[in-house]
N, C-alpha and C positions, 0 to 999 in steps of 0.2 A: 364840606367837600373841598379837597385841595385843588387848586388850579392846575390842570394838566400841563399848561405852558411853563409854569414855575417848576413843576416836577421834572419835566423833560429837560428844561434848561439846567437844573442842578445835576441831573444824571449825566448829561453830555459834558458839562463843565468839569465835574470831578473826574470823569473818565479821560477826557482829553489832557487835563493837567497832569494826572498820574502817568499817562502814556508818554507825555512830553518829558517827564522827569526820568523816564527809563524803567518804570516799574513793569513787571511781567503782565501780559494782557489779562491773565486770570485774576491777578490781584486788582487790576484796574476795574474789572467787571464787578467783583464782589464788594469792593469798597464803595463804588458808585451806587450799587444796588442798596447797600445798607444805608448810605447817606440819604437816598431818596425815600426809603421806608420810614426814616425818622421824621419825615414831614407829617406822617399820619399815624405812626405807632410809637409807643414808649420804647426807650432804648432796649430794655430786657426782652420785650416781646419781639422787637425787630430782629435782635440777634438770634432768638430762638427760632423765629420763622425762617430766617436765612439758613440756619443750620439744618432745619427740618427739610426745607425744599432742596437743598444741596444733596442731602442723604437720599431722600425719596426719589430724586431724578435718576440716581444710579441703581436703584432697586428694581432693575428690569432685566428679565431673562434675555430679551432681544439684544442687549448690549454685548453679550458674549461674542457676537459676530465680529465686533470691532477688533479686539485683540487678536483673534484668529486670523483675520484678513491681513492685519498689520504684520503678524508673524510670517505668514506665507509670502508677503511682499519682501520682507527683509531677507528671508531665505533665498528667494529668487535673485534679489539684488546682489547678495553675497556669493551666489553660486556661479557667476560667470556666464549668465545666459545671454548677455548683450551681444557678444561676438557671433553666436549662432544665429540670432535674429537678424543681425546686419547682413550676414552672408545669405540668409534666406530672402531678405528684401531685395538683394541685388539681382536675384533671379527674375524679378518682375520689373525692375527699374533700370537695369544695367545698360539697356540700349536706348534710353531716352536722353534728349538734350538735358544737360544738368543732372545726369544720372545719380551722382553722389548726393545731391540735395534731396532728390526723391527718396533715395535709400534712407537718408536721415529721417525724413518725415514718416515713412512706413515703419521704420525701426522704432521710432518714438511711439507711434500708435500701438504697436504690438507690445513693446516692453512696458510702456506706461499702463496699458490695460492689465498686464500680468502683475506688475509691482504695485499698481495703484498710486503711484507717486510721480508727479511731474518733475520733481527735483531728481529723483532716481533715474528717470528716463533721460533728462537733460545731461546728467553727468556720465551715465553709462554709455548711451548711444552717441551723444555729442562728443564725449571724450575720445571715441574712435573716429567719428566721421569728420569733425571739424579740422583736425590736423591733416587728415587724408585729403580733404577738399582743398585746403590751403596749399598742400604739396602739389596738387594737380593744377594749380593756377587759379583757383576760385578766389574771389575777394574774401578775406577772412571775416570782415564785418558782415557780409552777406551770408556766408556759411554759418556764422554764429546766430544771425537773425533767423535762418531756417530752423536751426535747432531750438531756439527759444520759442518761436511761434508755434511749433508743432508739439512741444513737450506736454502742454496741458491736456492734449487729447485723451490721455490715460485717466484723467479725472472724470471723463464722461463715458468712456468705453468700459463696460463692466469686466470684472467685479471692482467696485470702488466704494470706499467707506463714505464718501460724500453723500451718495444716495441713501445709504443706511441711516446716516444722521438726519437727513431730511425726512425720511419715513418716520423716524422717532419723533422729531419736532413737530411734524404735521398731524400727528395723532393716528398714524397707521396707514398711510398711503402704500399701495402695493409696491414692494421692492422689485418684484418680477417685472411689473409694468415700467417702473423707472429704469431698470436695467435695459429693457428692450428699447425704450425711447431714447435713452442715453447713448446706446450704441449707434443709432442713426445720427444723432446730433454730433457725436465724436467723429464719425466717419466723414460727415459733411464739413466739419472743421478742417480735417486733414485734406479733403478735396480742395477746399478754398486755398490752403497753403500751396498745394500742388499747382493750381492755376497761376498763382503769382510766380512760382518758381519757373513755370513754363515760359512766361513772358520775359523774365529776367535772364534765364538761361539762353534763350534765343537771341536776346539783345547782346549778350556778352559772349556768345558762341561757346558756352560751357558744354563741351562734348567729351564724354569719357565712355569708352566701350570696354566692357568686361569680357575678356576671352575665357570662356569656361571650357575646361578640358573635358573630354569624354568621361561620363560617369560622375563628374563632380556635382552636377545639379541634383542627381538622385541622392548622393551622400549628404549634401547640404540640407535637402528636404527632410531626410530621415533624422538628422540631428536637431532640426528646429521643430518638427511636428509635435513631439512629446510636450514641449513647453507650451505651444499654442493650444494643445488639447485642454489645458487648464481652463481657458476661457470657455471652450465648448462644454466641458463637463459641468462647470459651475453655473453658467448662464442657462444651459440646456436643462440641467437638473432642476433648477429653481422654476423656470418657465413651465416645464412639463409636470411639475408637482411631485417629482421623485423625492426631493428633500427640501427642507426649509432653508432660509438664508443662513441660519445659525449652523445647521448641519453642513451646509455647503462650505462655510468658513473652516470648519474642522477638517472636512475632506480636502480642502485646498492645502492645509498644512501637511497632512499625511502625503499628499501627492507631490508637493514641492520637496519634501524631505526625501521621498523615493527618487525623484529626479536628480537631486544634487548629491545625495549620499551614495546611491546605488547605481543609477544609470550613467550619469555624467561623471561622477566621482570628483566633483569640483569643490565639495565641502568634506571636511573630516569631522569626526565626533568631537575633537578638541576645539573646533570652531563654534560649536553650538552654544556654549556659555556666553560668548560675546554676542551671538545673534539674539539670545534670550534677553540679555541685559538691554540691548538696543530696543527690543520690542517692548520691554517693561517701561522704559523711559518714554517712548512714544505713546504708549497706551495711557500711562499716568498723566501725560500732558493733555491728551484728548479727554480723558474722564474728568479731570479737574475743570477743564473748559466747559464740559457738558454740565457739571454741577453748578458752576458759577453762572452760566448762562440761564439755567433754570431759576436761580435766585433773581437774576435781572428781569426775567419774564414776569415773575411774581410781583416784583416791585413796580413794574410798569403797569401791571394789571390793577393793583390796588390804588394806583394814582390815576387811572383812566387814560393813560397815554395812548394805548392802541385805539380806543374809541375816538379820541381827539384827532389822531392821525388819519383815521378812516374818514372822519367828518371833513378834515382839511382836504384830503385827496378828492373825495367825492364832491367837495365844494368847488374844486377847480373845473371839473367836468364829470358828467356821468357817462361819457362816451368811453367804451372799453378800450378803444385804440389809443386815445389820449392818455388814459390812466396807465396803460401798459408802457407807453413811451416814457412817462414820468417815472414809473417804478424801474424801468430798464436803466434810465439815466442814474437814478438813485443807487441801484445795485452796482453799476459800473464804478461809481465814486467810492462806495463802501468797499468793494473788492480791491481798489487801489490802495486802501489804507489798513484793511483788516484781513487776517488769515481766513481762509474759507470755512474752517470748522466753526469757530465762534460766530461768524457772520450768519451761517445757516441756523445755528441754534438760537440766536437772538432775534433775527428778523423773520424767520418763518412764521412764528405764532402771531406776529404783528401784521404781516402782509398777506398771508394766505386767506384770512377771512374776507379781506377786501376783494381779493381775486375771485373767491367763490361767490361773493355777492354779485359780481359782475358776470358770472357765468363761465369763468375760466376753470378748466379741469385741474384738480390738484396735481395730477401727473404732469400735465403740460407746464404748469407753473414751476414744478420742481425742476424740470429740465431747463426752463428759462433761467431760473435762479442759479443753478449750478454752473451753467454756461457763462452767465454774467460774471459770477465770482471767480471762475477759472481765468477769465480774461485779466482780472485784477492781479493774478500771480505773475503776469509778464508786463505790467505797466508800472511806470514810476508813480509816486516816489518810494513806495514800500515793496513793490512786487519782488518777492524772493527769487522767482524763476528768472527774472530779468538779470539780476546781479550774479546769480549762480551761472547762468548761461554765458554771460560776458566773461566771467572768470574761467570757465571751461574753454572758451574760445580764445582766451588770452588777448582780449580787446577791451578798450575802455567803454563804459556804458554809453558815453556820448557818441562813440563811433558806430554803435550798433542801432541807435535809435532811428536814424534816417533809413537804413535798409529795412527796418521793421515796419515802417509806415504803410507800405502796400499790404503787408500781412495783416496789420491792424484793420485796414479797410476791408479786406476779404473776410476776416473773422467776424467783424461787426455786421457785414452784409449777410453772412449766414445767420447770425443772431436775429436780425430783423426778419429774415425769411421764416425761421422756425417759430418766431414769436407771433407773427401775424398770419401764418398758415399752419394752424395746429395739426392738421392731418399729416404733415410731413413727418412728425415725430410720433404721432399717436396711431398711425396706421399699423405699425408692426405690433405694438401691444394688443391692439384689437384683433389683428390677424391671428395672433397666438392665443387669444382668448384669456388674457391676464388682466383685462380692465373690466 
């Protein structure tokens, strides 16, 4: 029997070295997995097992939801929905201190949920709101920090592919329950950002009042509601059992095509080939990561790495609170260095059995995990959302870190709240009868 410490050391070393050399993360995963398997299997069998695991991991009907949701997100992102959502958000936030910042937060929550992408929300909503905020006298670093901090809410507010990947990696956790709980967690993230904005806006006297002409509010609402109905249709349909997540993803594509081609007329038929190409590229990346992550899970399984990790964690303490703190810290570090997709696929099979053994509900852990990893998208050194948000705001990363600190504190505060008070995120799935 191979020593799990040696196996895990080799796996991590090969992965880190290749990543440091600039290799794509999928290649890093598969080479590290094959190297680890060679400790216990002959070369030809290790290669065959890797190929078999990669192929079988993609042989799942449930995976059809991934490209469809990606396609609907790309269509919405390309269809000029952002401006309509910004105008709609102004109706609720226009008379608050720091109103432009609140508008940015609410806009990111709505657009991120529709597009399923923190980067899309940050660029589309932030691209409108940050220059407008700077023009009105807001500190550009703070305006950029607001945009960066609130962009990942769309990774929690459904529909989102992150929960679909977790459901697959966890062996069939209810997507409807994850969507319902994720909506609560995403809204609480947004509320945390709003509380920080309230303090900073009052301190700096950021006051902007939107004067709405008669009849404009009704017109703005009519323009935005069809886009927002996507969330209601998809989440409501899944939760009520009208259709499955796969069927919902196809309905999302049809609905977004209707919005952008027929209702809003912001896309033309000639634009669709580019939309499809972008979708194929994004889907190909996710599917390759899914396949390679499956190979890594197998390599860790045959070298007893998960069992050794479980023994190590439970050796620290058998107290659920302590283990949750350790795993939360671990996921925050992982999220700072690794994209959310591969992190979900790699670490769910390792950590979930430990959590279940301690009595943590798989739905609750899924929400905790996605929330942790979403934070990593806006933290250095690798967080793509941080660098994209700084670029959108036309500020240096070092100039936005300080304004981000209060937001980090609020976001992590919400994380600890939903981690140690499970009912906060589980009450809605239970109320809807999907758990």
